[in-house]
N, C-alpha and C positions, 0 to 999 in steps of 0.2 A: 646398481644404477636403475632408477625407476624410468619407465617409459609410459607416458600418459597420452593416449589418443583422445583428443577433445571431441565431445558430442555436440555438434553444431547442426541446427535444423537444415535440411537439404535446400530449402528455399533461400538460404543466406549464403551467397557466394562471395559477398564483400561484407566484412564485419568491422564495426566501428563502435566507439563509445567507451569512455572511461568506466562508466557504471556497468556496462555489459562485460567488460574485461574483468572487473572486480567480481561480478556475480559468477562468471565461469571459473575464475581462479578459486574462489571460496568454495564452490560446490563440486568442482571436478579435479582440481589440482591439490589443494590443501589436504584433503582427507587421505591422499596417497603418498604424502611426502614423509621422509625421514630426515630429520635435521642432520646436516653435514653430508648428505648423499647427493650425488649428481642426478639431474633429471633431464629427460628429453621430453619436450612438450610437442606433440604432433597435431597438426591441423588436418582435418579430413580433406580428401582429394577435391571435393567440390568448392572448397574455399580458395578463391583466386586472389583476394586482396584483403589486407589487414591494416587498418588505420593505426596511427601512432597512439591515439587515445586509448584504444583497446589494450595495446601492449603496456602503456603506462598504468592502466588500471590493474593489470595483472601484477606488475612490479610493486605497486602501492600495497597490495594485499600481502605479498611476500615480505616486504619490509615492515609492514605493520605488525605482523606476527613474528617478526625477528627470525625468519627462516633462513639460516645460513646454508645456501645451496648453490651449486654451479648449474646454471640453466642453459640448455641449448634447444634449438628448434628444428623441427622437421616439417616441410611443407611440400606442396605439389611441384614447386620449382626451386632451383638453387637461388634465383633472384629473390623470391619471396622469403626464403629462409634468411638470407643476408639482410633484407629489409627488417624483418622481425627482430633479428639480433641487434641491429643498429638502433631501432626504435626502443627496444627494451633497455638498452644501455645509454639512452639519450640523457 
């Protein structure tokens, strides 16, 4: 199982944007994936909110590159983890 802790600038406590989600996924997640392997994507502690567009951007990249993986999320709160999971699977 891969564990990827995203590098998000400290000044961004709320992240949004489909294009930003795509950029982060392409630069920080894709290079560390092995097809068929489970991955945990972890948000840094300072990130308190993640918009659905960001999550959908990440999902778009993984689908575009036909990466068959099981994705789970780790965040500063259980509530944020659950929201990220729901938004990713929307």
